C-alpha positions as CSV (number, residue, x, y, z in Angstrom):
1,X,70.1,-76.5,24.4
2,X,68.9,-75.4,21.0
3,X,71.5,-75.4,18.3
4,X,71.7,-74.0,14.7
5,X,74.1,-75.6,12.2
6,X,75.0,-73.6,9.1
7,X,77.2,-75.1,6.4
8,X,79.0,-72.4,4.3
9,X,79.7,-73.8,0.9
10,X,79.2,-72.3,-2.6
11,X,79.0,-75.8,-4.2
12,X,76.8,-77.2,-1.3
13,X,74.4,-74.2,-1.6
14,X,74.2,-74.7,-5.4
15,X,73.5,-78.4,-5.0
16,X,76.7,-79.4,-6.7
17,X,78.2,-81.0,-3.6
18,X,76.7,-83.1,-0.8
19,X,77.2,-81.5,2.6
20,X,79.1,-83.9,4.8
21,X,80.3,-81.7,7.6
22,X,76.9,-80.3,8.6
23,X,75.4,-83.8,9.2
24,X,78.5,-84.8,11.2
25,X,78.1,-81.7,13.4
26,X,74.4,-82.4,13.8
27,X,75.1,-86.0,14.8
28,X,77.5,-84.8,17.5
29,X,74.9,-82.3,18.8
30,X,72.2,-85.0,19.0
31,X,74.6,-87.4,20.8
32,X,75.3,-84.6,23.4
33,X,71.6,-84.5,24.1
34,X,71.1,-81.1,22.5
35,X,68.4,-80.2,19.9
36,X,69.3,-79.3,16.3
37,X,66.7,-76.5,15.9
38,X,67.9,-75.3,12.5
39,X,70.2,-76.6,9.7
40,X,70.9,-74.8,6.4
41,X,73.5,-74.5,3.7
42,X,74.5,-71.0,2.5
43,X,77.1,-69.8,-0.1
44,X,80.3,-68.1,0.8
45,X,78.7,-64.7,0.8
46,X,79.4,-62.5,3.7
47,X,76.0,-60.8,3.7
48,X,74.1,-64.1,3.6
49,X,76.2,-65.5,6.4
50,X,75.7,-62.4,8.5
51,X,71.9,-62.5,7.9
52,X,71.7,-66.1,9.0
53,X,73.7,-65.3,12.2
54,X,71.7,-62.3,13.0
55,X,68.3,-64.0,12.4
56,X,69.3,-67.1,14.5
57,X,71.2,-65.4,17.4
58,X,68.0,-64.5,19.3
59,X,66.4,-67.9,18.6
60,X,69.0,-70.5,19.6
61,X,71.6,-70.9,22.3
62,X,74.4,-72.0,20.0
63,X,75.2,-71.4,16.3
64,X,77.9,-73.7,14.8
65,X,79.1,-72.8,11.3
66,X,81.1,-75.2,9.2
67,X,83.2,-74.0,6.3
68,X,84.8,-70.8,5.1
69,X,87.5,-70.5,7.7
70,X,90.5,-71.1,5.5
71,X,92.7,-69.0,3.3
72,X,90.8,-69.1,0.0
73,X,89.6,-65.8,-1.4
74,X,85.9,-66.9,-0.9
75,X,86.5,-67.9,2.8
76,X,84.7,-65.1,4.6
77,X,83.0,-66.8,7.5
78,X,85.3,-65.3,10.2
79,X,84.8,-61.8,8.8
80,X,81.0,-62.2,8.7
81,X,81.1,-63.6,12.3
82,X,83.2,-60.7,13.6
83,X,80.7,-58.2,12.2
84,X,77.9,-59.9,14.1
85,X,79.4,-60.8,17.5
86,X,79.4,-58.3,20.3
87,X,82.1,-60.1,22.3
88,X,84.9,-62.3,20.9
89,X,85.9,-65.4,22.8
90,X,89.4,-66.2,21.5
91,X,90.1,-69.2,23.8
92,X,87.6,-71.4,21.9
93,X,89.3,-71.3,18.5
94,X,92.7,-71.3,20.2
95,X,91.8,-74.6,21.9
96,X,90.5,-75.9,18.5
97,X,93.7,-75.0,16.7
98,X,95.9,-76.3,19.6
99,X,94.0,-79.6,19.6
100,X,94.1,-79.8,15.8
101,X,97.8,-79.0,15.6
102,X,98.5,-82.3,17.4
103,X,96.8,-84.0,14.4
104,X,98.0,-81.8,11.5
105,X,100.3,-78.8,11.3
106,X,97.7,-77.2,8.9
107,X,95.4,-76.6,11.8
108,X,97.4,-73.4,12.4
109,X,96.0,-72.0,9.2
110,X,92.4,-72.0,10.5
111,X,90.9,-68.5,10.9
112,X,87.9,-69.7,13.0
113,X,86.3,-67.2,15.3
114,X,84.1,-67.7,18.3
115,X,82.0,-65.1,20.1
116,X,78.7,-64.0,21.6
117,X,75.8,-62.1,20.1
118,X,73.5,-61.4,23.1
119,X,73.1,-64.7,24.9
120,X,74.0,-66.8,21.8
121,X,77.4,-68.5,21.4
122,X,78.7,-68.6,17.8
123,X,81.5,-70.9,16.8
124,X,83.1,-71.3,13.4
125,X,84.2,-74.9,12.6
126,X,86.3,-76.0,9.5
127,X,84.6,-77.3,6.4
128,X,86.2,-80.7,6.3
129,X,83.9,-83.3,8.1
130,X,86.9,-84.8,9.9
131,X,88.2,-81.4,11.0
132,X,84.7,-80.2,12.0
133,X,84.3,-83.2,14.2
134,X,87.7,-82.9,15.8
135,X,87.3,-79.2,16.5
136,X,83.8,-79.5,17.9
137,X,84.9,-82.4,20.2
138,X,87.8,-80.4,21.4
139,X,85.5,-77.7,22.8
140,X,82.2,-79.4,23.4
141,X,82.7,-79.7,27.1
142,X,83.1,-75.9,27.6
143,X,80.1,-75.0,25.6
144,X,77.4,-75.5,28.3
145,X,79.4,-73.4,30.8
146,X,80.0,-70.6,28.3
147,X,76.2,-70.5,27.5
148,X,75.3,-70.5,31.2
149,X,77.6,-67.5,31.7
150,X,76.2,-65.7,28.7
151,X,72.7,-66.2,30.1
152,X,73.9,-65.0,33.6
153,X,73.1,-68.3,35.1
154,X,75.1,-69.9,38.0
155,X,77.2,-72.8,37.1
156,X,78.0,-75.8,39.3
157,X,81.3,-76.6,37.4
158,X,83.5,-74.3,39.6
159,X,85.2,-76.2,42.3
160,X,86.4,-74.5,45.5
161,X,90.2,-74.7,46.1
């Protein structure tokens, strides 16, 4: 599976802050046996985020964004994602929030979105390295099945009753 990781951070894009969440996400991807085909840091600008998502959605199987999912005025990742995806998949961020809520009540404040653009799955993760890791690990097991379905492939994970 080919994966793109995009960190959304004004300070990170300007070189004023070291990106910690992107490398954490990349490490999890590599440990899962997937390939990090692309990694970048972009500012919290809706148009730049949309351009990245659109450019990558026909080149990779999965795009993971980290950052910009909170309540700050500059947090626009969910809005950019919603303008790109063709099909929202609400269960993914619901599971991330549910899992995160067991760790911190603030998880309910996440506005993360997940959806599909063509055969590409796009998932927003929080900007905190700890939260990005926890959220990705909460849903990592469903990602291969979701991508198989988006590609119209048969999956062997369904068990007869």
